[in-house]
VOVEX-259969 format. One record per residue (C-alpha): residue in one letter; z negated, x negated, y. Coordinates in Angstrom, 2 decimals, always signed. Example, Ala and Ser with C-alpha at 12.3 -4.5 7.8 and 13.67 -1.06 7.14 Angstrom:
<bamis>
BAMI resn      up    east   north
BAMI    a   -7.80  -12.30   -4.50
BAMI    s   -7.14  -13.67   -1.06
</bamis>
This chain:
<bamis>
BAMI resn      up    east   north
BAMI    m  -33.29  -90.80  +91.84
BAMI    r  -32.64  -91.64  +95.49
BAMI    l  -36.17  -90.49  +96.36
BAMI    l  -37.69  -92.72  +93.68
BAMI    t  -35.74  -95.69  +95.01
BAMI    t  -36.98  -95.05  +98.56
BAMI    i  -40.59  -94.79  +97.38
BAMI    a  -40.32  -98.03  +95.41
BAMI    l  -38.86  -99.91  +98.38
BAMI    l  -41.51  -98.59 +100.75
BAMI    g  -44.20  -99.68  +98.32
BAMI    l  -42.86 -103.22  +98.49
BAMI    l  -42.16 -103.34 +102.23
BAMI    l  -45.19 -101.64 +103.78
BAMI    p  -47.79 -104.24 +102.66
BAMI    a  -45.55 -107.00 +103.96
BAMI    c  -45.17 -105.28 +107.33
BAMI    s  -48.92 -104.80 +107.79
BAMI    a  -49.96 -108.30 +106.68
BAMI    r  -50.64 -111.12 +109.14
BAMI    t  -48.15 -113.99 +109.09
BAMI    t  -48.63 -117.40 +110.72
BAMI    a  -46.27 -120.35 +111.11
BAMI    a  -46.92 -124.04 +110.47
BAMI    r  -45.09 -127.30 +109.80
BAMI    i  -44.34 -128.31 +106.24
BAMI    a  -46.27 -131.51 +106.98
BAMI    e  -49.40 -129.36 +107.49
BAMI    l  -49.22 -127.80 +104.02
BAMI    e  -52.63 -127.61 +102.35
BAMI    l  -52.75 -130.07  +99.45
BAMI    p  -55.39 -130.65  +96.77
BAMI    e  -57.69 -133.55  +97.57
BAMI    p  -56.87 -136.72  +95.58
BAMI    t  -58.96 -136.60  +92.40
BAMI    t  -59.19 -140.37  +91.94
BAMI    t  -59.86 -143.38  +94.14
BAMI    t  -58.95 -146.99  +93.56
BAMI    p  -60.56 -150.13  +94.99
BAMI    a  -57.07 -151.62  +95.18
BAMI    l  -56.29 -149.42  +98.20
BAMI    e  -59.50 -150.17 +100.08
BAMI    g  -58.68 -152.13 +103.22
BAMI    k  -54.95 -152.04 +102.46
BAMI    r  -52.41 -151.00 +105.08
BAMI    v  -49.64 -148.79 +103.69
BAMI    l  -46.54 -147.66 +105.62
BAMI    v  -44.57 -144.58 +104.51
BAMI    r  -41.09 -144.48 +106.01
BAMI    r  -38.92 -141.43 +106.65
BAMI    f  -36.96 -140.40 +103.55
BAMI    t  -33.18 -140.72 +103.69
BAMI    d  -31.29 -137.47 +103.13
BAMI    g  -29.02 -137.67 +100.09
BAMI    r  -28.51 -133.95  +99.55
BAMI    p  -24.89 -132.82  +99.09
BAMI    t  -23.44 -131.35 +102.30
BAMI    e  -21.22 -128.77 +100.58
BAMI    y  -24.19 -126.42 +100.20
BAMI    g  -24.53 -126.03 +103.97
BAMI    r  -20.94 -125.30 +104.97
BAMI    h  -20.38 -121.61 +104.32
BAMI    l  -23.41 -119.52 +105.26
BAMI    g  -25.23 -119.43 +108.58
BAMI    g  -28.55 -120.07 +106.84
BAMI    g  -27.18 -123.13 +105.09
BAMI    g  -25.83 -122.19 +101.70
BAMI    v  -22.94 -121.15  +99.49
BAMI    a  -22.22 -117.56  +98.45
BAMI    v  -22.04 -117.08  +94.67
BAMI    p  -21.47 -113.88  +92.65
BAMI    g  -24.52 -111.70  +93.15
BAMI    g  -26.40 -114.12  +95.40
BAMI    y  -26.37 -117.56  +97.03
BAMI    q  -27.26 -121.22  +96.62
BAMI    s  -28.94 -123.09  +99.47
BAMI    e  -29.47 -126.85  +99.57
BAMI    y  -31.42 -126.93 +102.82
BAMI    t  -34.58 -124.89 +102.40
BAMI    l  -35.77 -124.24 +105.94
BAMI    a  -38.93 -122.22 +105.21
BAMI    y  -41.64 -122.26 +102.55
BAMI    h  -43.72 -119.14 +102.07
BAMI    k  -47.36 -119.21 +100.96
BAMI    r  -49.15 -115.89 +100.47
BAMI    g  -52.91 -115.92 +100.96
BAMI    k  -55.70 -113.41 +100.47
BAMI    r  -55.34 -109.74 +101.50
BAMI    g  -51.62 -110.14 +102.08
BAMI    a  -51.91 -112.76 +104.82
BAMI    s  -49.23 -115.41 +104.57
BAMI    t  -48.08 -118.68 +106.12
BAMI    i  -44.48 -119.69 +106.69
BAMI    y  -44.10 -123.48 +106.57
BAMI    q  -41.01 -124.75 +108.36
BAMI    g  -39.53 -128.17 +109.02
BAMI    w  -37.22 -130.86 +107.71
BAMI    l  -38.13 -132.35 +104.34
BAMI    p  -36.96 -135.97 +104.93
BAMI    m  -39.36 -136.12 +107.89
BAMI    d  -42.19 -133.99 +106.45
BAMI    l  -42.33 -135.44 +102.91
BAMI    p  -43.72 -138.81 +104.13
BAMI    h  -46.61 -137.02 +105.87
BAMI    l  -47.39 -135.01 +102.73
BAMI    f  -47.16 -138.13 +100.56
BAMI    a  -49.44 -140.11 +102.87
BAMI    r  -52.09 -137.40 +102.58
BAMI    s  -51.76 -137.47  +98.78
BAMI    l  -52.78 -141.13  +98.46
BAMI    p  -56.49 -141.79  +97.91
BAMI    g  -58.08 -144.13 +100.45
BAMI    g  -56.59 -147.02 +102.38
BAMI    e  -55.04 -147.04 +105.84
BAMI    i  -51.95 -144.90 +105.24
BAMI    r  -49.57 -144.53 +108.20
BAMI    v  -46.26 -142.71 +108.60
BAMI    a  -43.51 -144.67 +110.35
BAMI    d  -42.43 -141.66 +112.44
BAMI    d  -45.90 -141.54 +114.03
BAMI    l  -45.68 -145.13 +115.32
BAMI    p  -43.86 -146.21 +118.51
BAMI    d  -41.88 -148.94 +116.73
BAMI    a  -41.83 -147.20 +113.32
BAMI    g  -44.22 -149.92 +112.14
BAMI    a  -41.68 -152.73 +112.53
BAMI    g  -43.99 -154.89 +114.63
BAMI    q  -47.00 -154.71 +112.30
BAMI    r  -47.97 -156.28 +109.00
BAMI    w  -48.23 -153.98 +105.99
BAMI    d  -49.61 -154.64 +102.53
BAMI    y  -47.30 -152.02 +101.00
BAMI    v  -44.25 -150.09 +102.17
BAMI    i  -43.00 -146.84 +100.63
BAMI    e  -39.46 -145.53 +101.02
BAMI    g  -37.80 -142.46  +99.59
BAMI    r  -34.51 -140.62  +99.22
BAMI    l  -34.35 -136.83  +99.00
BAMI    e  -31.62 -135.92  +96.52
BAMI    a  -31.99 -132.14  +96.06
BAMI    s  -33.92 -129.16  +97.39
BAMI    r  -31.70 -126.44  +95.96
BAMI    k  -32.65 -122.77  +95.99
BAMI    s  -30.60 -120.27  +93.95
BAMI    h  -31.06 -116.50  +94.10
BAMI    r  -29.21 -113.63  +92.42
BAMI    t  -29.71 -109.89  +92.70
BAMI    s  -27.82 -106.68  +93.48
BAMI    v  -28.48 -103.18  +94.81
BAMI    a  -27.61 -101.74  +91.40
BAMI    l  -30.47 -103.68  +89.80
BAMI    i  -32.99 -101.82  +91.99
BAMI    y  -32.38  -98.64  +89.99
BAMI    l  -33.00 -100.52  +86.75
BAMI    g  -36.06 -102.08  +88.34
BAMI    l  -37.67  -98.65  +88.57
BAMI    l  -37.72  -98.74  +84.78
BAMI    g  -39.38 -102.16  +84.74
BAMI    l  -36.22 -104.21  +84.16
BAMI    p  -35.55 -107.46  +86.10
BAMI    t  -34.06 -107.18  +89.58
BAMI    e  -33.98 -110.82  +90.78
BAMI    f  -33.24 -114.21  +89.26
BAMI    g  -34.41 -117.27  +91.12
BAMI    r  -34.35 -121.02  +90.58
BAMI    y  -35.62 -123.95  +92.61
BAMI    e  -34.76 -127.63  +92.16
BAMI    l  -36.44 -130.51  +93.99
BAMI    r  -35.61 -134.14  +93.32
BAMI    y  -36.40 -137.34  +95.21
BAMI    n  -36.45 -141.06  +94.48
BAMI    l  -39.42 -143.19  +95.51
BAMI    r  -39.64 -146.97  +95.98
BAMI    l  -42.80 -149.02  +96.48
BAMI    y  -42.58 -152.51  +98.00
BAMI    d  -45.01 -155.36  +98.46
BAMI    g  -45.16 -155.83 +102.23
BAMI    g  -44.51 -159.54 +101.77
BAMI    n  -41.42 -158.98  +99.62
BAMI    p  -39.26 -156.15 +101.00
BAMI    h  -36.29 -156.97  +98.77
BAMI    q  -37.74 -156.38  +95.28
BAMI    p  -39.47 -153.01  +94.69
BAMI    l  -42.64 -152.92  +92.61
BAMI    l  -41.81 -149.37  +91.54
BAMI    t  -38.63 -147.27  +91.55
BAMI    r  -38.89 -143.77  +90.11
BAMI    t  -37.29 -140.33  +90.46
BAMI    y  -39.39 -137.15  +90.52
BAMI    a  -37.90 -133.77  +89.73
BAMI    f  -38.88 -130.11  +89.57
BAMI    d  -36.55 -127.46  +88.12
BAMI    e  -37.91 -124.03  +87.33
BAMI    k  -36.47 -120.53  +86.94
BAMI    v  -38.22 -117.20  +87.49
BAMI    t  -37.11 -113.70  +86.57
BAMI    a  -38.72 -111.01  +88.73
BAMI    g  -38.82 -107.22  +88.90
BAMI    l  -39.97 -104.69  +91.44
BAMI    y  -43.51 -104.84  +90.07
BAMI    y  -43.90 -108.37  +88.73
BAMI    n  -43.31 -112.09  +89.44
BAMI    q  -42.45 -111.55  +93.11
BAMI    r  -45.15 -113.98  +94.27
BAMI    r  -44.21 -116.48  +91.59
BAMI    l  -40.59 -116.39  +92.75
BAMI    e  -41.69 -116.81  +96.35
BAMI    a  -43.96 -119.76  +95.52
BAMI    l  -41.40 -121.91  +93.67
BAMI    p  -40.54 -124.25  +96.60
BAMI    l  -44.21 -124.94  +97.39
BAMI    d  -45.03 -125.45  +93.72
BAMI    a  -42.23 -128.01  +93.58
BAMI    l  -43.75 -129.96  +96.46
BAMI    t  -47.35 -129.95  +95.20
BAMI    t  -46.35 -130.79  +91.61
BAMI    t  -44.09 -133.74  +92.42
BAMI    l  -46.39 -135.08  +95.16
BAMI    a  -49.37 -135.22  +92.80
BAMI    e  -47.31 -137.03  +90.15
BAMI    s  -45.69 -139.53  +92.51
BAMI    a  -48.94 -140.33  +94.35
BAMI    a  -50.68 -141.01  +91.03
BAMI    d  -47.87 -143.38  +89.96
BAMI    v  -47.88 -145.29  +93.26
BAMI    t  -51.68 -145.61  +93.18
BAMI    a  -51.56 -146.95  +89.61
BAMI    e  -48.82 -149.46  +90.47
BAMI    i  -50.76 -150.72  +93.50
BAMI    a  -53.80 -151.21  +91.26
BAMI    k  -51.70 -153.21  +88.78
BAMI    h  -50.24 -155.34  +91.57
BAMI    h  -53.71 -155.93  +93.00
BAMI    a  -54.94 -157.02  +89.55
BAMI    r  -52.02 -159.45  +89.17
BAMI    e  -52.75 -160.97  +92.58
BAMI    r  -56.43 -161.42  +91.73
BAMI    a  -55.55 -163.04  +88.39
BAMI    q  -53.13 -165.40  +90.12
BAMI    e  -55.74 -166.36  +92.72
BAMI    t  -58.26 -167.05  +89.96
BAMI    t  -55.75 -169.22  +88.11
BAMI    v  -54.96 -171.25  +91.23
BAMI    a  -58.66 -171.64  +92.09
BAMI    t  -59.41 -172.82  +88.55
BAMI    a  -56.56 -175.35  +88.62
BAMI    n  -57.72 -176.70  +91.98
BAMI    a  -61.29 -177.02  +90.74
BAMI    e  -60.18 -178.91  +87.64
BAMI    g  -57.87 -181.14  +89.66
</bamis>
């Protein structure tokens, strides 16, 4: 039985040891190109500010990697690395700090327009005029993982050996640049998915949960912001038409 366990572990570890691994910032994560464009964003200047960090601190107090020990595993609120496996075993480890990297990812998810991130500007954009301003608050990026050495023996028979869960949640606010006190859109986006994995299955799916959370919520939130900007643009055009008509009649 001990020999079978050793063989199984070597079968999992050897490909990982021989594969090429590169490092990159989370902000450089490859994202799908926006599938739609909107005339409402053409010529518009949009500022995306750094997200505030609203994640609970208790998840980073007990373990060196930033997490809390639980029976059979751990919970970590501050995910420091995101793993993406490519072709032929090659992989990329994305690292960074989500409150700073999320604005860059979100800016790249918007179709068209002049989209700038406040952290890239000397004055964080304070001295410039913006048509729209986007702010956010990161509320959760919780990774939970449970396993045990005893489960490896059961895994040889095809039974589950690991239980993982990833939760991502952030709140987004869109403002008209001329009215920074009343948001045009306030919405929370969330991802919460669990994966059961064994020695021979679902390992990549378990590994990909954090990145899936980012790409899924970014696509949804970018689509909502784009739609709201289009609605606001339409309202402005209608108001201009109404005023022009009234002036012409007067």
